[in-house]
C-alpha positions as CSV (number, residue, x, y, z in Angstrom):
1,M,83.4,119.6,116.1
2,S,81.9,121.4,113.1
3,N,79.7,119.8,110.5
4,T,82.5,120.0,108.0
5,D,84.9,118.2,110.4
6,R,82.3,115.5,110.9
7,S,81.7,115.0,107.2
8,N,85.4,114.7,106.5
9,K,86.1,112.2,109.3
10,K,87.1,108.8,108.1
11,L,84.8,106.0,109.1
12,D,85.4,102.3,109.9
13,I,83.3,100.9,107.2
14,F,84.1,97.3,107.9
15,T,82.9,97.6,111.5
16,I,79.6,99.2,110.3
17,L,79.1,96.5,107.8
18,D,79.9,93.7,110.3
19,D,77.3,95.2,112.6
20,Y,74.7,94.9,109.8
21,F,75.7,91.3,109.2
22,S,75.4,90.5,112.9
23,A,71.8,91.8,112.8
24,M,71.2,89.9,109.6
25,D,72.2,86.6,111.3
26,N,69.2,86.9,113.6
27,V,66.6,87.4,110.8
28,V,64.1,84.6,110.5
29,I,63.8,83.4,106.9
30,G,60.3,83.4,105.5
31,E,57.7,85.4,103.6
32,S,57.7,88.2,106.1
33,S,61.4,89.0,105.6
34,I,63.4,90.0,102.5
35,F,65.1,86.5,102.7
36,L,62.9,83.8,101.2
37,N,65.7,81.2,101.7
38,E,69.4,80.9,102.7
39,D,70.5,81.5,99.2
40,T,68.9,84.9,99.2
41,K,70.6,85.8,102.4
42,E,73.9,84.6,101.2
43,R,73.7,86.6,98.0
44,H,72.7,89.7,99.9
45,E,75.8,89.4,102.1
46,T,78.0,88.7,99.0
47,I,76.7,91.8,97.2
48,L,77.5,94.0,100.1
49,M,81.0,92.5,100.4
50,Y,81.5,93.2,96.7
51,A,80.7,96.8,97.5
52,F,83.1,96.8,100.4
53,R,85.9,95.3,98.3
54,K,85.4,98.0,95.6
55,Y,85.6,100.6,98.4
56,R,88.9,99.1,99.4
57,A,90.0,99.3,95.8
58,A,89.3,103.1,95.9
59,C,91.3,103.3,99.1
60,Y,94.2,101.6,97.4
61,H,94.2,104.0,94.4
62,L,94.2,107.0,96.8
63,A,97.1,105.5,98.8
64,R,98.9,104.9,95.5
65,V,98.4,108.6,94.5
66,N,99.8,109.7,97.9
67,Q,102.8,107.4,97.3
68,L,103.4,108.9,93.9
69,L,103.2,112.4,95.3
70,E,105.8,111.5,97.9
71,E,108.1,109.9,95.4
72,N,107.9,113.0,93.2
73,L,108.9,115.5,95.8
74,I,112.1,117.3,95.1
75,K,114.2,117.9,98.2
76,P,117.0,120.4,98.7
77,D,119.6,117.7,98.5
78,D,118.4,116.8,95.0
79,S,119.6,120.1,93.5
80,D,123.2,120.9,92.7
81,L,122.1,124.6,92.7
82,L,122.9,124.5,96.4
83,D,126.6,124.2,95.4
84,K,127.9,127.8,96.0
85,K,130.9,127.1,93.8
86,R,128.7,127.0,90.7
87,L,127.2,130.5,91.0
88,S,128.4,134.0,92.0
89,E,127.3,135.2,95.5
90,N,124.6,137.5,94.2
91,A,123.3,135.3,91.5
92,K,119.5,135.2,90.9
93,V,118.3,132.0,89.3
94,K,114.9,130.4,88.6
95,I,114.5,127.0,87.0
96,S,111.1,125.5,86.2
97,V,110.5,121.8,85.4
98,I,107.1,120.6,84.2
99,R,106.5,117.0,83.4
100,T,103.6,115.0,82.0
101,A,102.1,113.0,84.8
102,D,99.5,110.7,83.2
103,H,100.0,108.0,85.9
104,F,98.0,110.2,88.3
105,I,95.0,110.2,85.9
106,Y,95.3,106.4,85.6
107,E,94.8,106.1,89.3
108,L,92.1,108.8,89.4
109,A,90.1,106.9,86.7
110,A,90.5,103.6,88.5
111,F,89.4,105.4,91.8
112,F,86.1,106.6,90.3
113,E,85.5,103.3,88.6
114,A,85.8,101.6,91.9
115,L,83.6,104.1,93.7
116,K,80.9,103.9,91.0
117,S,81.0,100.1,91.1
118,S,80.6,100.0,94.8
119,L,77.6,102.3,94.6
120,D,76.1,100.0,92.0
121,F,76.5,97.0,94.3
122,I,75.0,98.9,97.2
123,A,72.0,99.8,95.0
124,T,71.6,96.1,94.1
125,A,71.6,95.1,97.8
126,C,69.1,97.8,98.6
127,S,66.7,96.8,95.9
128,L,65.9,93.6,97.8
129,Y,63.9,95.8,100.3
130,F,61.5,97.2,97.8
131,K,58.8,95.5,95.8
132,G,58.8,96.3,92.1
133,I,62.2,97.9,92.1
134,T,64.7,96.6,89.5
135,V,68.1,98.4,89.6
136,N,69.9,96.5,86.8
137,N,73.1,96.7,88.8
138,S,73.2,100.5,88.8
139,I,72.6,103.3,91.3
140,Q,71.0,105.2,88.4
141,T,67.5,103.7,89.3
142,F,67.5,105.2,92.8
143,I,68.9,108.5,91.4
144,K,66.0,108.7,88.9
145,C,63.6,107.8,91.7
146,A,64.8,110.6,93.9
147,D,64.6,113.1,91.0
148,K,61.0,112.0,90.2
149,N,59.8,111.6,93.8
150,C,58.5,108.1,92.9
151,M,59.1,107.0,96.5
152,N,58.3,108.7,99.8
153,N,60.3,107.2,102.7
154,S,63.3,107.7,104.8
155,F,65.5,105.6,102.5
156,I,64.9,107.7,99.4
157,N,65.5,110.8,101.6
158,I,69.0,109.5,102.1
159,I,69.4,109.3,98.3
160,K,68.2,112.8,98.0
161,K,70.6,114.0,100.7
162,Y,73.5,112.7,98.7
163,L,71.9,113.2,95.3
164,V,74.3,116.0,94.0
165,W,77.3,114.0,95.1
166,L,76.0,110.7,93.5
167,K,75.5,112.5,90.2
168,Q,79.0,114.0,90.5
169,V,80.6,110.6,90.9
170,R,78.6,109.2,88.0
171,E,79.5,112.0,85.7
172,Y,83.2,112.2,86.6
173,R,83.6,108.5,86.2
174,H,81.6,108.5,82.9
175,H,83.8,111.3,81.5
176,L,87.1,109.6,82.5
177,V,86.1,106.2,81.2
178,H,84.1,107.1,78.0
179,R,84.4,110.7,77.0
180,M,87.9,112.1,77.5
181,V,91.3,111.7,79.1
182,I,92.3,114.5,81.4
183,T,96.0,115.4,81.2
184,V,97.9,116.6,84.3
185,S,101.4,117.5,85.1
186,D,103.8,117.7,88.0
187,G,107.1,119.5,88.5
188,Y,108.9,122.0,90.5
189,E,110.7,125.4,90.6
190,I,114.1,126.1,92.1
191,H,114.8,129.7,93.1
192,K,118.2,130.9,94.2
193,W,118.8,134.5,95.3
194,G,122.3,134.9,96.6
195,D,122.8,132.3,99.3
196,I,119.1,131.5,99.7
197,T,117.6,128.6,97.8
198,R,114.0,127.6,97.7
199,I,112.4,124.5,96.0
200,I,108.7,124.7,95.3
201,N,107.0,121.5,94.3
202,Y,103.9,122.1,92.0
203,P,100.7,120.5,93.3
204,V,99.1,117.9,91.0
205,I,95.7,119.4,90.3
206,V,92.5,118.1,88.6
207,P,89.3,119.9,87.7
208,E,86.5,119.5,90.4
209,T,84.0,118.9,87.6
210,T,84.8,117.4,84.2
211,P,85.2,119.9,81.4
212,S,83.1,119.5,78.3
213,Y,86.3,119.3,76.2
214,F,90.0,118.8,77.1
215,P,92.3,119.4,74.1
216,D,95.2,117.0,73.6
217,T,97.1,118.0,70.5
218,R,100.7,118.8,69.6
219,R,99.9,122.5,69.6
220,S,98.0,122.4,73.0
221,R,100.9,120.5,74.6
222,M,103.5,122.9,73.2
223,I,101.8,126.1,74.5
224,N,100.5,124.6,77.7
225,D,101.0,127.0,80.6
226,N,100.8,125.0,83.8
227,N,100.5,128.2,85.9
228,I,97.1,129.1,84.6
229,Y,95.7,126.5,86.9
230,F,97.5,127.9,90.0
231,D,97.1,130.9,92.2
232,Q,100.5,132.2,93.3
233,K,101.5,133.7,96.6
234,R,104.9,135.3,97.0
235,F,106.8,136.7,100.0
236,E,110.0,138.6,100.1
237,G,111.9,139.8,103.2
238,T,114.4,142.6,102.6
239,V,116.8,144.4,104.9
240,E,118.3,147.8,104.1
241,Y,121.6,148.7,105.6
242,P,122.8,152.2,106.7
243,D,124.8,152.6,103.5
244,G,121.7,152.2,101.4
245,T,122.4,148.7,100.1
246,K,119.6,146.1,100.3
247,K,119.7,142.4,100.8
248,I,117.0,139.8,100.5
249,I,117.1,137.7,103.7
250,D,114.1,135.5,103.0
251,F,111.6,134.7,100.3
252,S,108.9,132.1,99.5
253,V,106.6,131.1,96.7
254,E,103.4,129.1,97.1
255,Y,101.1,127.6,94.5
256,K,97.5,126.6,95.2
257,P,94.9,125.4,92.8
258,S,92.8,128.0,91.1
259,K,89.0,128.2,91.4
260,G,87.4,125.1,90.0
261,Y,90.5,122.9,90.6
262,K,91.7,120.8,93.5
263,E,94.9,119.0,94.5
264,I,94.4,115.4,93.4
265,S,94.8,113.7,96.8
266,E,92.5,116.2,98.5
267,F,90.0,115.8,95.8
268,M,90.0,112.0,96.0
269,T,89.9,112.1,99.9
270,L,86.8,114.3,99.9
271,H,85.0,111.9,97.6
272,L,86.1,108.8,99.6
273,H,84.9,110.3,102.9
274,K,81.6,111.3,101.2
275,F,81.2,107.7,100.1
276,E,81.9,106.4,103.6
277,H,79.2,108.5,105.1
278,F,76.8,107.5,102.4
279,F,77.5,103.8,103.0
280,R,77.1,104.3,106.7
281,D,73.8,106.1,106.4
282,I,72.4,103.5,103.9
283,L,73.3,100.6,106.2
284,T,71.9,102.3,109.2
285,E,68.6,102.9,107.4
286,L,68.5,99.3,106.1
287,K,69.0,98.0,109.5
288,S,66.2,100.1,110.8
289,M,63.9,98.5,108.2
290,N,64.2,95.2,110.1
291,F,64.9,93.2,106.9
292,M,61.2,93.7,105.7
293,K,60.1,94.4,102.2
294,Y,58.4,97.7,101.5
295,N,56.1,98.9,98.7
């Protein structure tokens, strides 16, 4: 299995978290541990469960996007262009339908909000291990610490390992919540050449990084060309008969996101898997610290 395959493999986060809780059950409460009393231990477990539930919220929003994509698919039976009575035998027709699809962005914004919230809860739980660290319910404290090398231990090395991704999540969420609303569209094309019909569903795509500005005016909506975000691949199969006549026997059209863009479900899945591996690595490291405070 390649490194890429391993990084994209879905993890059983609940089992990993439950294993950490099992180890926590055996910790002796007292000055030598991070738990001064039962209330401290209970709060620590609660904060991690908050993080887990926010992770489950992110899973829900990804599942909802996949459901919406499935519902939006146009199938051959949905088009009356397949009715040969409506067009001549050699007719060549192309119909494009593009629709505003803001509901996908609602799910994307909620997805990043849940991921960021989960990271903040994880940071709060981790702060219990370090003297003099106050996170104010935000992962930002550990991000700054990694940037400034204010700590030198295996825990902060994990933060550094995921530092680029942590900043991406923070920035993407911040843009969607506070700075702009990204607009997306879905739709399809129907091609009919003679007796061959092809239906091509447009992928719903989003920018991999948030742009500095995303216009949303009457003019921008009127002249919007959805294809500028796609790379197109076409195939035509033609046969030439002895009398010199030609006939198209097969054709296809495929659209893929242009550089800097990704299909929304793939984009969200990549971030979710990255989060799962981050959560696993953090819990593994915390467990190795034996529930002791560090300077």
